[in-house]
mmJSON file of the N, C-alpha and C atoms, coordinates in Angstrom:
{"data_MODEL":{"atom_site":{
"group_PDB":["ATOM","ATOM","ATOM","ATOM","ATOM","ATOM","ATOM","ATOM","ATOM","ATOM","ATOM","ATOM","ATOM","ATOM","ATOM","ATOM","ATOM","ATOM","ATOM","ATOM","ATOM","ATOM","ATOM","ATOM","ATOM","ATOM","ATOM","ATOM","ATOM","ATOM","ATOM","ATOM","ATOM","ATOM","ATOM","ATOM","ATOM","ATOM","ATOM","ATOM","ATOM","ATOM","ATOM","ATOM","ATOM","ATOM","ATOM","ATOM","ATOM","ATOM","ATOM","ATOM","ATOM","ATOM","ATOM","ATOM","ATOM","ATOM","ATOM","ATOM","ATOM","ATOM","ATOM","ATOM","ATOM","ATOM","ATOM","ATOM","ATOM","ATOM","ATOM","ATOM","ATOM","ATOM","ATOM","ATOM","ATOM","ATOM","ATOM","ATOM","ATOM","ATOM","ATOM","ATOM","ATOM","ATOM","ATOM","ATOM","ATOM","ATOM","ATOM","ATOM","ATOM","ATOM","ATOM","ATOM","ATOM","ATOM","ATOM","ATOM","ATOM","ATOM","ATOM","ATOM","ATOM","ATOM","ATOM","ATOM","ATOM","ATOM","ATOM","ATOM","ATOM","ATOM","ATOM","ATOM","ATOM","ATOM","ATOM","ATOM","ATOM","ATOM","ATOM","ATOM","ATOM","ATOM","ATOM","ATOM","ATOM","ATOM","ATOM","ATOM","ATOM","ATOM","ATOM","ATOM","ATOM","ATOM","ATOM","ATOM","ATOM","ATOM","ATOM","ATOM","ATOM","ATOM","ATOM","ATOM","ATOM","ATOM","ATOM","ATOM","ATOM","ATOM","ATOM","ATOM","ATOM","ATOM","ATOM","ATOM","ATOM","ATOM","ATOM","ATOM","ATOM","ATOM","ATOM","ATOM","ATOM","ATOM","ATOM","ATOM","ATOM","ATOM","ATOM","ATOM","ATOM","ATOM","ATOM","ATOM","ATOM","ATOM","ATOM","ATOM","ATOM","ATOM","ATOM","ATOM","ATOM","ATOM","ATOM","ATOM","ATOM","ATOM","ATOM","ATOM","ATOM","ATOM","ATOM","ATOM","ATOM","ATOM","ATOM","ATOM","ATOM","ATOM","ATOM","ATOM","ATOM","ATOM","ATOM","ATOM","ATOM","ATOM","ATOM","ATOM","ATOM","ATOM","ATOM","ATOM","ATOM","ATOM","ATOM","ATOM","ATOM","ATOM","ATOM","ATOM","ATOM","ATOM","ATOM","ATOM","ATOM","ATOM","ATOM","ATOM","ATOM","ATOM","ATOM","ATOM","ATOM","ATOM","ATOM","ATOM","ATOM","ATOM"],
"id":[1,2,3,4,5,6,7,8,9,10,11,12,13,14,15,16,17,18,19,20,21,22,23,24,25,26,27,28,29,30,31,32,33,34,35,36,37,38,39,40,41,42,43,44,45,46,47,48,49,50,51,52,53,54,55,56,57,58,59,60,61,62,63,64,65,66,67,68,69,70,71,72,73,74,75,76,77,78,79,80,81,82,83,84,85,86,87,88,89,90,91,92,93,94,95,96,97,98,99,100,101,102,103,104,105,106,107,108,109,110,111,112,113,114,115,116,117,118,119,120,121,122,123,124,125,126,127,128,129,130,131,132,133,134,135,136,137,138,139,140,141,142,143,144,145,146,147,148,149,150,151,152,153,154,155,156,157,158,159,160,161,162,163,164,165,166,167,168,169,170,171,172,173,174,175,176,177,178,179,180,181,182,183,184,185,186,187,188,189,190,191,192,193,194,195,196,197,198,199,200,201,202,203,204,205,206,207,208,209,210,211,212,213,214,215,216,217,218,219,220,221,222,223,224,225,226,227,228,229,230,231,232,233,234,235,236,237,238,239,240,241,242,243,244,245,246],
"type_symbol":["N","C","C","N","C","C","N","C","C","N","C","C","N","C","C","N","C","C","N","C","C","N","C","C","N","C","C","N","C","C","N","C","C","N","C","C","N","C","C","N","C","C","N","C","C","N","C","C","N","C","C","N","C","C","N","C","C","N","C","C","N","C","C","N","C","C","N","C","C","N","C","C","N","C","C","N","C","C","N","C","C","N","C","C","N","C","C","N","C","C","N","C","C","N","C","C","N","C","C","N","C","C","N","C","C","N","C","C","N","C","C","N","C","C","N","C","C","N","C","C","N","C","C","N","C","C","N","C","C","N","C","C","N","C","C","N","C","C","N","C","C","N","C","C","N","C","C","N","C","C","N","C","C","N","C","C","N","C","C","N","C","C","N","C","C","N","C","C","N","C","C","N","C","C","N","C","C","N","C","C","N","C","C","N","C","C","N","C","C","N","C","C","N","C","C","N","C","C","N","C","C","N","C","C","N","C","C","N","C","C","N","C","C","N","C","C","N","C","C","N","C","C","N","C","C","N","C","C","N","C","C","N","C","C","N","C","C","N","C","C","N","C","C","N","C","C"],
"label_atom_id":["N","CA","C","N","CA","C","N","CA","C","N","CA","C","N","CA","C","N","CA","C","N","CA","C","N","CA","C","N","CA","C","N","CA","C","N","CA","C","N","CA","C","N","CA","C","N","CA","C","N","CA","C","N","CA","C","N","CA","C","N","CA","C","N","CA","C","N","CA","C","N","CA","C","N","CA","C","N","CA","C","N","CA","C","N","CA","C","N","CA","C","N","CA","C","N","CA","C","N","CA","C","N","CA","C","N","CA","C","N","CA","C","N","CA","C","N","CA","C","N","CA","C","N","CA","C","N","CA","C","N","CA","C","N","CA","C","N","CA","C","N","CA","C","N","CA","C","N","CA","C","N","CA","C","N","CA","C","N","CA","C","N","CA","C","N","CA","C","N","CA","C","N","CA","C","N","CA","C","N","CA","C","N","CA","C","N","CA","C","N","CA","C","N","CA","C","N","CA","C","N","CA","C","N","CA","C","N","CA","C","N","CA","C","N","CA","C","N","CA","C","N","CA","C","N","CA","C","N","CA","C","N","CA","C","N","CA","C","N","CA","C","N","CA","C","N","CA","C","N","CA","C","N","CA","C","N","CA","C","N","CA","C","N","CA","C","N","CA","C","N","CA","C","N","CA","C","N","CA","C","N","CA","C","N","CA","C"],
"label_alt_id":[null,null,null,null,null,null,null,null,null,null,null,null,null,null,null,null,null,null,null,null,null,null,null,null,null,null,null,null,null,null,null,null,null,null,null,null,null,null,null,null,null,null,null,null,null,null,null,null,null,null,null,null,null,null,null,null,null,null,null,null,null,null,null,null,null,null,null,null,null,null,null,null,null,null,null,null,null,null,null,null,null,null,null,null,null,null,null,null,null,null,null,null,null,null,null,null,null,null,null,null,null,null,null,null,null,null,null,null,null,null,null,null,null,null,null,null,null,null,null,null,null,null,null,null,null,null,null,null,null,null,null,null,null,null,null,null,null,null,null,null,null,null,null,null,null,null,null,null,null,null,null,null,null,null,null,null,null,null,null,null,null,null,null,null,null,null,null,null,null,null,null,null,null,null,null,null,null,null,null,null,null,null,null,null,null,null,null,null,null,null,null,null,null,null,null,null,null,null,null,null,null,null,null,null,null,null,null,null,null,null,null,null,null,null,null,null,null,null,null,null,null,null,null,null,null,null,null,null,null,null,null,null,null,null,null,null,null,null,null,null,null,null,null,null,null,null],
"label_comp_id":["MET","MET","MET","ARG","ARG","ARG","VAL","VAL","VAL","ARG","ARG","ARG","LEU","LEU","LEU","LEU","LEU","LEU","PHE","PHE","PHE","PHE","PHE","PHE","ALA","ALA","ALA","ARG","ARG","ARG","ALA","ALA","ALA","ARG","ARG","ARG","GLU","GLU","GLU","LEU","LEU","LEU","ALA","ALA","ALA","GLY","GLY","GLY","VAL","VAL","VAL","GLY","GLY","GLY","GLU","GLU","GLU","THR","THR","THR","GLU","GLU","GLU","VAL","VAL","VAL","GLU","GLU","GLU","VAL","VAL","VAL","ALA","ALA","ALA","SER","SER","SER","HIS","HIS","HIS","ALA","ALA","ALA","THR","THR","THR","ALA","ALA","ALA","ALA","ALA","ALA","VAL","VAL","VAL","VAL","VAL","VAL","LEU","LEU","LEU","LYS","LYS","LYS","GLN","GLN","GLN","VAL","VAL","VAL","LEU","LEU","LEU","GLU","GLU","GLU","THR","THR","THR","TRP","TRP","TRP","PRO","PRO","PRO","ALA","ALA","ALA","LEU","LEU","LEU","GLU","GLU","GLU","GLU","GLU","GLU","VAL","VAL","VAL","SER","SER","SER","GLY","GLY","GLY","ARG","ARG","ARG","CYS","CYS","CYS","VAL","VAL","VAL","LEU","LEU","LEU","ALA","ALA","ALA","VAL","VAL","VAL","ASN","ASN","ASN","GLN","GLN","GLN","GLU","GLU","GLU","TYR","TYR","TYR","LEU","LEU","LEU","GLU","GLU","GLU","ASP","ASP","ASP","MET","MET","MET","ALA","ALA","ALA","ARG","ARG","ARG","ILE","ILE","ILE","LEU","LEU","LEU","LYS","LYS","LYS","GLU","GLU","GLU","GLY","GLY","GLY","ASP","ASP","ASP","GLU","GLU","GLU","VAL","VAL","VAL","ALA","ALA","ALA","VAL","VAL","VAL","LEU","LEU","LEU","PRO","PRO","PRO","PRO","PRO","PRO","VAL","VAL","VAL","SER","SER","SER","GLY","GLY","GLY","GLY","GLY","GLY"],
"label_asym_id":["A","A","A","A","A","A","A","A","A","A","A","A","A","A","A","A","A","A","A","A","A","A","A","A","A","A","A","A","A","A","A","A","A","A","A","A","A","A","A","A","A","A","A","A","A","A","A","A","A","A","A","A","A","A","A","A","A","A","A","A","A","A","A","A","A","A","A","A","A","A","A","A","A","A","A","A","A","A","A","A","A","A","A","A","A","A","A","A","A","A","A","A","A","A","A","A","A","A","A","A","A","A","A","A","A","A","A","A","A","A","A","A","A","A","A","A","A","A","A","A","A","A","A","A","A","A","A","A","A","A","A","A","A","A","A","A","A","A","A","A","A","A","A","A","A","A","A","A","A","A","A","A","A","A","A","A","A","A","A","A","A","A","A","A","A","A","A","A","A","A","A","A","A","A","A","A","A","A","A","A","A","A","A","A","A","A","A","A","A","A","A","A","A","A","A","A","A","A","A","A","A","A","A","A","A","A","A","A","A","A","A","A","A","A","A","A","A","A","A","A","A","A","A","A","A","A","A","A","A","A","A","A","A","A","A","A","A","A","A","A","A","A","A","A","A","A"],
"label_entity_id":["1","1","1","1","1","1","1","1","1","1","1","1","1","1","1","1","1","1","1","1","1","1","1","1","1","1","1","1","1","1","1","1","1","1","1","1","1","1","1","1","1","1","1","1","1","1","1","1","1","1","1","1","1","1","1","1","1","1","1","1","1","1","1","1","1","1","1","1","1","1","1","1","1","1","1","1","1","1","1","1","1","1","1","1","1","1","1","1","1","1","1","1","1","1","1","1","1","1","1","1","1","1","1","1","1","1","1","1","1","1","1","1","1","1","1","1","1","1","1","1","1","1","1","1","1","1","1","1","1","1","1","1","1","1","1","1","1","1","1","1","1","1","1","1","1","1","1","1","1","1","1","1","1","1","1","1","1","1","1","1","1","1","1","1","1","1","1","1","1","1","1","1","1","1","1","1","1","1","1","1","1","1","1","1","1","1","1","1","1","1","1","1","1","1","1","1","1","1","1","1","1","1","1","1","1","1","1","1","1","1","1","1","1","1","1","1","1","1","1","1","1","1","1","1","1","1","1","1","1","1","1","1","1","1","1","1","1","1","1","1","1","1","1","1","1","1"],
"label_seq_id":[1,1,1,2,2,2,3,3,3,4,4,4,5,5,5,6,6,6,7,7,7,8,8,8,9,9,9,10,10,10,11,11,11,12,12,12,13,13,13,14,14,14,15,15,15,16,16,16,17,17,17,18,18,18,19,19,19,20,20,20,21,21,21,22,22,22,23,23,23,24,24,24,25,25,25,26,26,26,27,27,27,28,28,28,29,29,29,30,30,30,31,31,31,32,32,32,33,33,33,34,34,34,35,35,35,36,36,36,37,37,37,38,38,38,39,39,39,40,40,40,41,41,41,42,42,42,43,43,43,44,44,44,45,45,45,46,46,46,47,47,47,48,48,48,49,49,49,50,50,50,51,51,51,52,52,52,53,53,53,54,54,54,55,55,55,56,56,56,57,57,57,58,58,58,59,59,59,60,60,60,61,61,61,62,62,62,63,63,63,64,64,64,65,65,65,66,66,66,67,67,67,68,68,68,69,69,69,70,70,70,71,71,71,72,72,72,73,73,73,74,74,74,75,75,75,76,76,76,77,77,77,78,78,78,79,79,79,80,80,80,81,81,81,82,82,82],
"pdbx_PDB_ins_code":[null,null,null,null,null,null,null,null,null,null,null,null,null,null,null,null,null,null,null,null,null,null,null,null,null,null,null,null,null,null,null,null,null,null,null,null,null,null,null,null,null,null,null,null,null,null,null,null,null,null,null,null,null,null,null,null,null,null,null,null,null,null,null,null,null,null,null,null,null,null,null,null,null,null,null,null,null,null,null,null,null,null,null,null,null,null,null,null,null,null,null,null,null,null,null,null,null,null,null,null,null,null,null,null,null,null,null,null,null,null,null,null,null,null,null,null,null,null,null,null,null,null,null,null,null,null,null,null,null,null,null,null,null,null,null,null,null,null,null,null,null,null,null,null,null,null,null,null,null,null,null,null,null,null,null,null,null,null,null,null,null,null,null,null,null,null,null,null,null,null,null,null,null,null,null,null,null,null,null,null,null,null,null,null,null,null,null,null,null,null,null,null,null,null,null,null,null,null,null,null,null,null,null,null,null,null,null,null,null,null,null,null,null,null,null,null,null,null,null,null,null,null,null,null,null,null,null,null,null,null,null,null,null,null,null,null,null,null,null,null,null,null,null,null,null,null],
"Cartn_x":[28.484,29.189,28.364,29.0,28.329,27.963,26.949,26.463,26.069,26.289,25.774,24.37,23.535,22.278,22.178,21.492,21.336,19.825,19.286,17.715,17.6,16.643,16.358,14.848,14.703,13.344,12.492,11.22,10.386,10.935,11.809,12.279,13.37,13.979,15.003,14.093,13.032,12.139,11.669,11.192,10.653,11.813,12.902,13.815,14.697,14.579,15.286,16.669,17.167,18.725,18.752,19.969,20.2,21.013,21.942,22.781,23.183,23.501,23.895,24.565,25.214,25.742,24.9,24.834,24.092,24.821,24.773,25.357,24.344,24.646,23.732,24.521,23.879,24.354,25.248,26.389,27.078,26.198,26.444,25.515,24.097,23.687,22.4,21.947,20.674,20.066,19.524,19.195,18.721,17.279,16.592,15.361,15.392,16.522,16.687,17.153,17.97,18.383,17.12,16.274,15.113,14.215,14.137,13.263,13.848,15.161,15.921,15.706,15.694,15.64,14.218,13.082,11.837,11.482,12.253,12.258,12.806,13.964,14.582,13.914,13.31,12.695,11.232,10.299,9.05,8.269,8.523,7.886,7.97,9.038,9.335,8.269,7.516,6.423,5.423,5.41,4.48,4.865,6.121,6.651,7.276,7.382,8.004,7.667,6.233,5.714,5.948,6.306,6.562,8.023,8.938,10.344,11.145,12.216,13.198,14.413,15.004,16.423,17.478,18.605,19.756,20.86,21.711,22.82,24.115,25.113,26.215,25.83,24.801,24.35,23.769,23.274,22.563,21.156,20.059,18.83,18.891,18.22,18.173,16.894,17.244,16.252,15.774,16.673,16.512,16.762,15.703,15.902,16.457,16.81,17.571,19.096,19.337,20.844,21.546,22.609,23.422,24.399,24.271,25.228,26.555,27.468,28.784,29.178,30.274,30.755,30.94,30.391,30.728,29.739,28.886,27.928,27.107,26.738,25.743,24.399,23.529,22.045,21.3,20.731,20.02,18.419,17.72,16.201,15.652,15.088,14.626,13.116,12.249,10.91,10.497,9.279,8.87,9.019,9.484,9.504,8.094,7.753,6.56,6.937,5.852,6.087,6.04,6.295,6.168,7.195],
"Cartn_y":[264.583,263.266,262.35,261.209,260.138,258.959,258.353,257.042,256.109,254.843,253.825,253.274,253.294,252.66,251.332,250.407,249.138,248.839,248.523,248.12,246.738,246.087,244.748,244.452,243.292,242.827,243.771,244.023,245.119,246.513,246.889,248.161,248.267,247.189,247.175,247.317,246.669,246.75,248.174,248.839,250.234,251.225,251.017,252.058,251.918,250.718,250.373,250.115,250.209,249.879,249.097,248.318,247.528,248.331,249.05,249.919,251.122,252.239,253.418,254.239,255.326,256.168,257.591,258.2,259.449,260.396,261.695,262.714,263.235,263.384,263.829,264.829,265.697,266.751,266.069,266.566,266.163,266.145,265.087,264.8,264.442,264.098,263.819,262.556,262.6,261.434,260.474,259.337,258.312,258.769,259.604,260.078,260.959,261.854,262.767,261.951,261.018,260.069,259.476,258.854,258.281,259.296,260.473,261.468,261.759,261.931,262.171,260.874,259.742,258.584,258.602,259.028,259.074,260.183,261.164,262.329,261.864,261.085,260.734,259.616,258.581,257.488,257.49,258.393,258.404,256.998,256.236,254.977,254.004,254.445,253.752,253.936,255.123,255.391,254.026,253.242,252.008,251.23,251.034,250.207,251.034,252.22,252.983,252.705,252.537,252.423,251.046,250.129,248.756,248.323,249.279,248.897,248.951,248.237,248.21,248.855,249.654,250.144,249.446,249.219,248.58,249.578,249.953,250.747,249.802,249.661,248.771,247.361,246.865,245.5,245.359,246.433,246.343,247.094,246.376,246.948,248.252,249.239,250.558,250.682,251.106,251.261,252.748,253.643,255.015,255.874,256.318,257.131,258.614,258.791,260.122,259.776,258.511,258.124,259.036,259.52,260.305,259.467,259.661,258.728,259.45,258.486,258.996,258.729,259.405,259.249,257.782,257.224,255.919,254.79,255.319,254.344,253.698,252.303,251.432,251.51,251.958,252.052,251.052,249.97,248.991,249.27,249.338,249.336,247.966,247.442,246.084,246.082,245.838,245.73,244.332,244.269,242.916,241.868,240.553,239.456,238.723,238.355,237.46,236.278,235.518,234.326,233.069,231.988,230.691,229.731],
"Cartn_z":[45.804,45.973,45.111,44.76,44.083,44.867,44.674,45.256,44.178,44.414,43.299,43.639,42.699,42.837,42.243,42.936,42.395,42.381,41.343,41.228,40.964,41.638,41.572,41.252,40.506,40.29,39.522,40.024,39.387,39.234,40.328,40.393,39.095,38.81,37.656,36.348,36.176,35.064,35.026,35.932,35.965,35.701,36.257,36.036,34.609,34.119,32.877,32.931,34.18,34.417,35.576,35.665,36.862,38.003,37.346,38.415,37.553,38.332,37.948,39.081,38.715,39.719,39.723,40.752,40.734,41.635,41.268,41.964,42.914,44.247,45.244,46.088,46.752,47.719,48.765,49.183,50.237,51.553,52.329,53.547,53.195,52.078,51.692,52.562,52.978,53.683,52.759,53.193,52.343,51.82,52.659,52.155,50.998,51.055,49.936,48.719,48.796,47.683,47.119,47.946,47.494,46.671,47.16,46.389,45.149,45.109,43.707,42.797,43.368,42.584,41.908,42.625,42.229,41.051,41.251,40.349,39.082,39.073,37.905,37.254,37.975,37.553,38.052,37.496,38.033,37.992,37.082,37.064,38.301,39.091,40.425,41.454,41.295,42.066,42.396,41.323,41.425,42.663,42.761,43.884,45.106,45.093,46.119,47.534,47.683,49.041,49.576,48.721,49.248,49.224,48.752,48.57,49.89,49.936,51.187,50.554,51.273,50.787,51.742,50.977,51.704,51.338,52.348,52.066,52.432,51.411,51.668,52.131,51.639,51.885,53.319,53.854,55.297,54.949,55.466,55.359,56.208,55.459,55.936,56.965,58.252,59.263,59.482,59.043,59.35,58.002,57.503,56.32,56.377,57.786,58.159,58.02,57.633,57.699,56.609,56.963,56.114,55.257,53.86,53.099,52.85,52.528,52.132,50.771,50.337,48.86,48.616,47.634,47.192,47.781,48.672,49.331,48.111,48.408,47.546,48.153,47.25,47.738,46.847,47.493,46.603,46.99,45.874,45.957,45.742,46.638,46.938,46.987,45.725,45.915,46.449,46.972,47.519,46.548,46.991,46.129,46.118,44.879,44.681,43.808,43.754,42.883,43.887,43.005,43.864,43.466],
"occupancy":[1.0,1.0,1.0,1.0,1.0,1.0,1.0,1.0,1.0,1.0,1.0,1.0,1.0,1.0,1.0,1.0,1.0,1.0,1.0,1.0,1.0,1.0,1.0,1.0,1.0,1.0,1.0,1.0,1.0,1.0,1.0,1.0,1.0,1.0,1.0,1.0,1.0,1.0,1.0,1.0,1.0,1.0,1.0,1.0,1.0,1.0,1.0,1.0,1.0,1.0,1.0,1.0,1.0,1.0,1.0,1.0,1.0,1.0,1.0,1.0,1.0,1.0,1.0,1.0,1.0,1.0,1.0,1.0,1.0,1.0,1.0,1.0,1.0,1.0,1.0,1.0,1.0,1.0,1.0,1.0,1.0,1.0,1.0,1.0,1.0,1.0,1.0,1.0,1.0,1.0,1.0,1.0,1.0,1.0,1.0,1.0,1.0,1.0,1.0,1.0,1.0,1.0,1.0,1.0,1.0,1.0,1.0,1.0,1.0,1.0,1.0,1.0,1.0,1.0,1.0,1.0,1.0,1.0,1.0,1.0,1.0,1.0,1.0,1.0,1.0,1.0,1.0,1.0,1.0,1.0,1.0,1.0,1.0,1.0,1.0,1.0,1.0,1.0,1.0,1.0,1.0,1.0,1.0,1.0,1.0,1.0,1.0,1.0,1.0,1.0,1.0,1.0,1.0,1.0,1.0,1.0,1.0,1.0,1.0,1.0,1.0,1.0,1.0,1.0,1.0,1.0,1.0,1.0,1.0,1.0,1.0,1.0,1.0,1.0,1.0,1.0,1.0,1.0,1.0,1.0,1.0,1.0,1.0,1.0,1.0,1.0,1.0,1.0,1.0,1.0,1.0,1.0,1.0,1.0,1.0,1.0,1.0,1.0,1.0,1.0,1.0,1.0,1.0,1.0,1.0,1.0,1.0,1.0,1.0,1.0,1.0,1.0,1.0,1.0,1.0,1.0,1.0,1.0,1.0,1.0,1.0,1.0,1.0,1.0,1.0,1.0,1.0,1.0,1.0,1.0,1.0,1.0,1.0,1.0,1.0,1.0,1.0,1.0,1.0,1.0,1.0,1.0,1.0,1.0,1.0,1.0],
"B_iso_or_equiv":[0.0,0.0,0.0,0.0,0.0,0.0,0.0,0.0,0.0,0.0,0.0,0.0,0.0,0.0,0.0,0.0,0.0,0.0,0.0,0.0,0.0,0.0,0.0,0.0,0.0,0.0,0.0,0.0,0.0,0.0,0.0,0.0,0.0,0.0,0.0,0.0,0.0,0.0,0.0,0.0,0.0,0.0,0.0,0.0,0.0,0.0,0.0,0.0,0.0,0.0,0.0,0.0,0.0,0.0,0.0,0.0,0.0,0.0,0.0,0.0,0.0,0.0,0.0,0.0,0.0,0.0,0.0,0.0,0.0,0.0,0.0,0.0,0.0,0.0,0.0,0.0,0.0,0.0,0.0,0.0,0.0,0.0,0.0,0.0,0.0,0.0,0.0,0.0,0.0,0.0,0.0,0.0,0.0,0.0,0.0,0.0,0.0,0.0,0.0,0.0,0.0,0.0,0.0,0.0,0.0,0.0,0.0,0.0,0.0,0.0,0.0,0.0,0.0,0.0,0.0,0.0,0.0,0.0,0.0,0.0,0.0,0.0,0.0,0.0,0.0,0.0,0.0,0.0,0.0,0.0,0.0,0.0,0.0,0.0,0.0,0.0,0.0,0.0,0.0,0.0,0.0,0.0,0.0,0.0,0.0,0.0,0.0,0.0,0.0,0.0,0.0,0.0,0.0,0.0,0.0,0.0,0.0,0.0,0.0,0.0,0.0,0.0,0.0,0.0,0.0,0.0,0.0,0.0,0.0,0.0,0.0,0.0,0.0,0.0,0.0,0.0,0.0,0.0,0.0,0.0,0.0,0.0,0.0,0.0,0.0,0.0,0.0,0.0,0.0,0.0,0.0,0.0,0.0,0.0,0.0,0.0,0.0,0.0,0.0,0.0,0.0,0.0,0.0,0.0,0.0,0.0,0.0,0.0,0.0,0.0,0.0,0.0,0.0,0.0,0.0,0.0,0.0,0.0,0.0,0.0,0.0,0.0,0.0,0.0,0.0,0.0,0.0,0.0,0.0,0.0,0.0,0.0,0.0,0.0,0.0,0.0,0.0,0.0,0.0,0.0,0.0,0.0,0.0,0.0,0.0,0.0],
"pdbx_formal_charge":[null,null,null,null,null,null,null,null,null,null,null,null,null,null,null,null,null,null,null,null,null,null,null,null,null,null,null,null,null,null,null,null,null,null,null,null,null,null,null,null,null,null,null,null,null,null,null,null,null,null,null,null,null,null,null,null,null,null,null,null,null,null,null,null,null,null,null,null,null,null,null,null,null,null,null,null,null,null,null,null,null,null,null,null,null,null,null,null,null,null,null,null,null,null,null,null,null,null,null,null,null,null,null,null,null,null,null,null,null,null,null,null,null,null,null,null,null,null,null,null,null,null,null,null,null,null,null,null,null,null,null,null,null,null,null,null,null,null,null,null,null,null,null,null,null,null,null,null,null,null,null,null,null,null,null,null,null,null,null,null,null,null,null,null,null,null,null,null,null,null,null,null,null,null,null,null,null,null,null,null,null,null,null,null,null,null,null,null,null,null,null,null,null,null,null,null,null,null,null,null,null,null,null,null,null,null,null,null,null,null,null,null,null,null,null,null,null,null,null,null,null,null,null,null,null,null,null,null,null,null,null,null,null,null,null,null,null,null,null,null,null,null,null,null,null,null],
"auth_seq_id":[1,1,1,2,2,2,3,3,3,4,4,4,5,5,5,6,6,6,7,7,7,8,8,8,9,9,9,10,10,10,11,11,11,12,12,12,13,13,13,14,14,14,15,15,15,16,16,16,17,17,17,18,18,18,19,19,19,20,20,20,21,21,21,22,22,22,23,23,23,24,24,24,25,25,25,26,26,26,27,27,27,28,28,28,29,29,29,30,30,30,31,31,31,32,32,32,33,33,33,34,34,34,35,35,35,36,36,36,37,37,37,38,38,38,39,39,39,40,40,40,41,41,41,42,42,42,43,43,43,44,44,44,45,45,45,46,46,46,47,47,47,48,48,48,49,49,49,50,50,50,51,51,51,52,52,52,53,53,53,54,54,54,55,55,55,56,56,56,57,57,57,58,58,58,59,59,59,60,60,60,61,61,61,62,62,62,63,63,63,64,64,64,65,65,65,66,66,66,67,67,67,68,68,68,69,69,69,70,70,70,71,71,71,72,72,72,73,73,73,74,74,74,75,75,75,76,76,76,77,77,77,78,78,78,79,79,79,80,80,80,81,81,81,82,82,82],
"auth_comp_id":["MET","MET","MET","ARG","ARG","ARG","VAL","VAL","VAL","ARG","ARG","ARG","LEU","LEU","LEU","LEU","LEU","LEU","PHE","PHE","PHE","PHE","PHE","PHE","ALA","ALA","ALA","ARG","ARG","ARG","ALA","ALA","ALA","ARG","ARG","ARG","GLU","GLU","GLU","LEU","LEU","LEU","ALA","ALA","ALA","GLY","GLY","GLY","VAL","VAL","VAL","GLY","GLY","GLY","GLU","GLU","GLU","THR","THR","THR","GLU","GLU","GLU","VAL","VAL","VAL","GLU","GLU","GLU","VAL","VAL","VAL","ALA","ALA","ALA","SER","SER","SER","HIS","HIS","HIS","ALA","ALA","ALA","THR","THR","THR","ALA","ALA","ALA","ALA","ALA","ALA","VAL","VAL","VAL","VAL","VAL","VAL","LEU","LEU","LEU","LYS","LYS","LYS","GLN","GLN","GLN","VAL","VAL","VAL","LEU","LEU","LEU","GLU","GLU","GLU","THR","THR","THR","TRP","TRP","TRP","PRO","PRO","PRO","ALA","ALA","ALA","LEU","LEU","LEU","GLU","GLU","GLU","GLU","GLU","GLU","VAL","VAL","VAL","SER","SER","SER","GLY","GLY","GLY","ARG","ARG","ARG","CYS","CYS","CYS","VAL","VAL","VAL","LEU","LEU","LEU","ALA","ALA","ALA","VAL","VAL","VAL","ASN","ASN","ASN","GLN","GLN","GLN","GLU","GLU","GLU","TYR","TYR","TYR","LEU","LEU","LEU","GLU","GLU","GLU","ASP","ASP","ASP","MET","MET","MET","ALA","ALA","ALA","ARG","ARG","ARG","ILE","ILE","ILE","LEU","LEU","LEU","LYS","LYS","LYS","GLU","GLU","GLU","GLY","GLY","GLY","ASP","ASP","ASP","GLU","GLU","GLU","VAL","VAL","VAL","ALA","ALA","ALA","VAL","VAL","VAL","LEU","LEU","LEU","PRO","PRO","PRO","PRO","PRO","PRO","VAL","VAL","VAL","SER","SER","SER","GLY","GLY","GLY","GLY","GLY","GLY"],
"auth_asym_id":["A","A","A","A","A","A","A","A","A","A","A","A","A","A","A","A","A","A","A","A","A","A","A","A","A","A","A","A","A","A","A","A","A","A","A","A","A","A","A","A","A","A","A","A","A","A","A","A","A","A","A","A","A","A","A","A","A","A","A","A","A","A","A","A","A","A","A","A","A","A","A","A","A","A","A","A","A","A","A","A","A","A","A","A","A","A","A","A","A","A","A","A","A","A","A","A","A","A","A","A","A","A","A","A","A","A","A","A","A","A","A","A","A","A","A","A","A","A","A","A","A","A","A","A","A","A","A","A","A","A","A","A","A","A","A","A","A","A","A","A","A","A","A","A","A","A","A","A","A","A","A","A","A","A","A","A","A","A","A","A","A","A","A","A","A","A","A","A","A","A","A","A","A","A","A","A","A","A","A","A","A","A","A","A","A","A","A","A","A","A","A","A","A","A","A","A","A","A","A","A","A","A","A","A","A","A","A","A","A","A","A","A","A","A","A","A","A","A","A","A","A","A","A","A","A","A","A","A","A","A","A","A","A","A","A","A","A","A","A","A","A","A","A","A","A","A"],
"auth_atom_id":["N","CA","C","N","CA","C","N","CA","C","N","CA","C","N","CA","C","N","CA","C","N","CA","C","N","CA","C","N","CA","C","N","CA","C","N","CA","C","N","CA","C","N","CA","C","N","CA","C","N","CA","C","N","CA","C","N","CA","C","N","CA","C","N","CA","C","N","CA","C","N","CA","C","N","CA","C","N","CA","C","N","CA","C","N","CA","C","N","CA","C","N","CA","C","N","CA","C","N","CA","C","N","CA","C","N","CA","C","N","CA","C","N","CA","C","N","CA","C","N","CA","C","N","CA","C","N","CA","C","N","CA","C","N","CA","C","N","CA","C","N","CA","C","N","CA","C","N","CA","C","N","CA","C","N","CA","C","N","CA","C","N","CA","C","N","CA","C","N","CA","C","N","CA","C","N","CA","C","N","CA","C","N","CA","C","N","CA","C","N","CA","C","N","CA","C","N","CA","C","N","CA","C","N","CA","C","N","CA","C","N","CA","C","N","CA","C","N","CA","C","N","CA","C","N","CA","C","N","CA","C","N","CA","C","N","CA","C","N","CA","C","N","CA","C","N","CA","C","N","CA","C","N","CA","C","N","CA","C","N","CA","C","N","CA","C","N","CA","C","N","CA","C","N","CA","C","N","CA","C","N","CA","C","N","CA","C"],
"pdbx_PDB_model_num":[1,1,1,1,1,1,1,1,1,1,1,1,1,1,1,1,1,1,1,1,1,1,1,1,1,1,1,1,1,1,1,1,1,1,1,1,1,1,1,1,1,1,1,1,1,1,1,1,1,1,1,1,1,1,1,1,1,1,1,1,1,1,1,1,1,1,1,1,1,1,1,1,1,1,1,1,1,1,1,1,1,1,1,1,1,1,1,1,1,1,1,1,1,1,1,1,1,1,1,1,1,1,1,1,1,1,1,1,1,1,1,1,1,1,1,1,1,1,1,1,1,1,1,1,1,1,1,1,1,1,1,1,1,1,1,1,1,1,1,1,1,1,1,1,1,1,1,1,1,1,1,1,1,1,1,1,1,1,1,1,1,1,1,1,1,1,1,1,1,1,1,1,1,1,1,1,1,1,1,1,1,1,1,1,1,1,1,1,1,1,1,1,1,1,1,1,1,1,1,1,1,1,1,1,1,1,1,1,1,1,1,1,1,1,1,1,1,1,1,1,1,1,1,1,1,1,1,1,1,1,1,1,1,1,1,1,1,1,1,1,1,1,1,1,1,1]
}}}
């Protein structure tokens, strides 16, 4: 199945893209998708421990959540600056 990935701030810089679609296994969890993202864009390891994920514009609280075809997964690194 396909899910849409959105990268923001530093994650966008590290991935080199703002958004893309990826193919994942049916019934993949958010944790599996995050692992696949880090394998595809290893530079994201820099922010992976501090990122928050959102699925369909709702902050993700459970990495075991099963994603569905067409879900939108946003990678949101911490915001800094003044």
